[in-house]
Structures are given as C-alpha cells and as structure tokens.
C-alpha positions in Angstrom: 75.3 -12.1 14.1 72.6 -14.0 15.1 70.1 -15.3 12.3 67.4 -12.8 13.4 70.0 -10.0 12.9 70.9 -10.8 9.9 67.2 -11.5 8.5 66.7 -7.7 9.6 69.2 -7.0 8.0 68.4 -8.8 4.9 64.4 -6.9 5.3 65.8 -3.9 5.4 68.7 -3.8 2.9 65.6 -5.7 0.9 63.8 -2.5 1.6 66.5 -0.1 0.3 66.7 -2.1 -2.8 63.5 -1.2 -4.3 64.9 2.8 -4.0 68.8 1.7 -5.1 68.3 1.8 -9.0 69.2 5.5 -10.4 68.4 7.2 -6.9 71.4 6.9 -4.8 72.4 11.0 -5.1 73.0 10.8 -8.8 71.9 13.2 -11.3 70.8 11.9 -15.1 74.1 12.6 -16.4 76.1 11.1 -13.7 74.3 7.5 -14.1 74.6 8.0 -17.6 78.3 8.2 -17.2 78.4 5.3 -15.0 76.4 3.5 -16.9 78.5 3.7 -19.7 81.7 3.0 -17.7 80.2 -0.2 -16.4 79.9 -0.9 -19.9 83.4 -0.6 -21.2 84.6 -2.4 -17.9 85.8 0.8 -16.5 83.6 0.7 -13.6 82.1 -1.6 -11.3 80.3 -3.5 -8.3 82.2 -3.8 -5.3 81.5 -6.6 -2.9 81.0 -4.1 -0.3 78.3 -2.6 -1.8 79.7 0.6 -3.2 81.3 1.1 -6.7 84.7 0.7 -7.8 86.8 2.6 -10.5 88.2 -1.1 -12.1 90.8 1.2 -14.2 92.2 4.2 -13.3 92.8 7.1 -13.6 89.4 8.3 -14.1 88.2 11.1 -15.6 87.6 13.5 -13.3 83.7 13.6 -14.0 83.4 10.3 -13.4 85.7 9.6 -10.5 83.3 12.5 -9.3 80.4 10.4 -10.3 81.3 7.4 -8.0 82.2 9.6 -5.4 78.6 10.8 -5.3 76.7 8.1 -5.8 79.3 6.4 -3.4 78.5 8.3 -0.9 74.9 8.4 -1.1 74.7 4.7 -0.7 76.6 4.9 2.1 74.4 7.6 3.4 71.7 5.0 2.9 73.3 2.2 4.4 74.0 3.6 7.5 70.3 4.9 8.1 69.1 1.2 7.2 71.6 -0.5 9.5 70.6 1.8 12.6 67.0 0.5 11.9 68.3 -2.8 11.7 70.8 -2.5 14.6 73.9 -3.7 12.8 76.7 -1.6 10.9 77.0 0.5 7.5 79.9 -2.1 6.3 77.2 -4.9 6.9 74.4 -3.4 5.3 76.4 -2.1 2.8 78.1 -5.9 1.6 74.1 -7.7 2.3 72.9 -4.8 -0.6 75.7 -6.5 -3.0 74.5 -10.0 -2.0 71.1 -9.6 -2.0 70.6 -6.6 -4.8 73.1 -5.4 -6.6 75.4 -8.8 -7.6 71.9 -10.2 -9.4 71.7 -6.6 -11.4 75.1 -7.4 -13.1 74.9 -7.9 -16.7 76.9 -10.2 -18.5 80.4 -8.9 -19.6 80.5 -6.2 -16.5 83.1 -6.6 -13.8 82.5 -6.5 -10.2 85.2 -6.8 -7.3 84.4 -10.0 -5.3 84.8 -10.4 -1.4 88.5 -11.4 -1.9 89.3 -8.2 -3.5 89.4 -9.4 -7.2 88.3 -8.0 -10.1 85.7 -10.6 -12.4 83.7 -10.5 -15.4 80.2 -11.9 -15.2 
C-alpha cells in the first residue's frame, strides 16, 4: 500500500473516530455493561479494531453487547474502507492504532497485534 493510500485510510479512520465512542450500535445498557467489563479486565480492545472477551466465558448479555458493538464497527469500518479504497481489515486496524489504543485507560487490557493481552 502506498503512502498516499495509507494517508487516505488514516484520514477516513480519523473521521470515523469522531463518531466511534458510544455510538457503534450500542444501547446505553450495552455501553455500561462493556465499560464495566473493561474496568474489570473481562473485555478489551484488540489491535484488529474490535472488542474481545479476555476471560471467557462471558455472560450472555455481555457477549451479545460485544457482538452487537463489533457488528456495528464492522459495518462502519467497511463503509470507510470502501470510501478510502482499502479493506475493512486495514481500516479496522488503523482505527485501533489512531484512535482506540490512545483511549485505553491505565489498568485496562488490550490485545496487541501479536495476539497477546497486555495491561496498559
């Protein structure tokens, strides 16, 4: 991928980041459930741009909230990827790099690109 294409993808992802916070197809109850699970180390962001369950099995409501959020993210990443002429996977990973990683508070967990869970 050329630098120009990476720049366009980065710009598109940055635009997506403005709406990324609580939006992403979550109800307020799902957001609260995910936020609590992140604080407890059960759920974390992943380098692929999606949420992951760090300590399975997750209770059904939490698993559903993570799934719904990831489905909405996949759709948003796909839209931005098409606009930037790249893949959904590239757009999702760039979102993690440019927006999500910097928003992870100290003490919370995330899965890095090597697949390891790391505490911030």
